[in-house]
Structure formats: C-alpha cells, structure tokens
C-alpha positions as CSV (number, residue, x, y, z in Angstrom):
1,X,197.3,23.9,184.9
2,X,198.1,25.4,188.3
3,X,200.9,27.9,187.4
4,X,201.7,28.4,191.1
5,X,202.2,24.7,191.6
6,X,204.2,24.3,188.3
7,X,206.5,27.2,189.2
8,X,206.9,26.3,192.9
9,X,210.4,26.8,194.2
10,X,211.4,28.9,191.2
11,X,211.8,32.6,192.2
12,X,212.4,35.3,189.7
13,X,214.3,37.4,192.1
14,X,216.8,34.5,192.8
15,X,217.4,33.4,189.2
16,X,215.6,35.4,186.5
17,X,217.0,33.2,183.6
18,X,215.8,29.9,185.2
19,X,212.5,31.5,186.1
20,X,212.0,32.7,182.5
21,X,212.9,29.3,181.1
22,X,210.6,27.4,183.4
23,X,207.7,29.8,182.7
24,X,208.2,29.4,178.9
25,X,208.1,25.6,179.4
26,X,204.9,26.0,181.4
27,X,203.4,28.0,178.6
28,X,204.1,25.1,176.2
29,X,202.1,22.7,178.2
30,X,198.9,21.5,176.6
31,X,196.7,22.5,179.7
32,X,198.3,26.0,180.1
33,X,195.8,28.9,180.3
34,X,196.7,32.5,179.9
35,X,194.0,33.6,182.4
36,X,193.6,35.9,185.4
37,X,195.5,33.5,187.5
38,X,198.5,33.6,185.2
39,X,198.2,37.4,185.1
40,X,198.2,37.6,188.9
41,X,201.2,35.2,189.1
42,X,203.2,37.5,186.8
43,X,202.3,40.6,188.7
44,X,203.2,38.9,192.0
45,X,206.6,38.1,190.5
46,X,207.3,41.7,189.5
47,X,206.2,41.4,185.9
48,X,204.1,44.5,185.3
49,X,204.3,44.6,181.5
50,X,203.2,41.0,180.8
51,X,203.1,41.5,177.0
52,X,206.6,42.9,176.9
53,X,207.9,40.1,179.2
54,X,206.4,37.4,177.0
55,X,207.9,39.1,173.9
56,X,211.3,39.0,175.5
57,X,211.2,35.4,176.6
58,X,210.0,34.4,173.2
59,X,213.0,36.3,171.7
60,X,215.4,34.6,174.1
61,X,214.0,31.2,173.3
62,X,214.4,31.7,169.6
63,X,217.9,32.9,170.0
64,X,218.8,29.9,172.2
65,X,217.6,27.5,169.4
66,X,219.9,29.1,166.8
C-alpha cells in the first residue's frame, strides 16, 4: 500500500479528526505495512511519537464503537 497515495488530500493540520480516522482505515487494509515509509509519513505530518499516536487513535476508535 502506498500510504501517501491513500492519504492524498487529507491533511492533519486542516482536520486532525478526519486525518486520524482515514489513517486508522488505512491501517485496517490488508496490504498495509508499518514500515519506514509509514514512519516517514507520520513524521512529515507532525507525528513525532508514533507509538503514542497509534495508541490514541486506537482508543478513539474503540470509544466511537461504544
């Protein structure tokens, strides 16, 4: 999966909630890879603590399902 292509047009600085939702959806795709490209994408979008960020969007996703 090309994370840059999947997330094209979705900017975290513009709408963080939509960005997080779409990134979570990308991570659920069968061909998603948590590799250096994903890491670079996160850093370029202002996510320095990737582990903390993923923990937070997982928490948000669980809360939304309740």
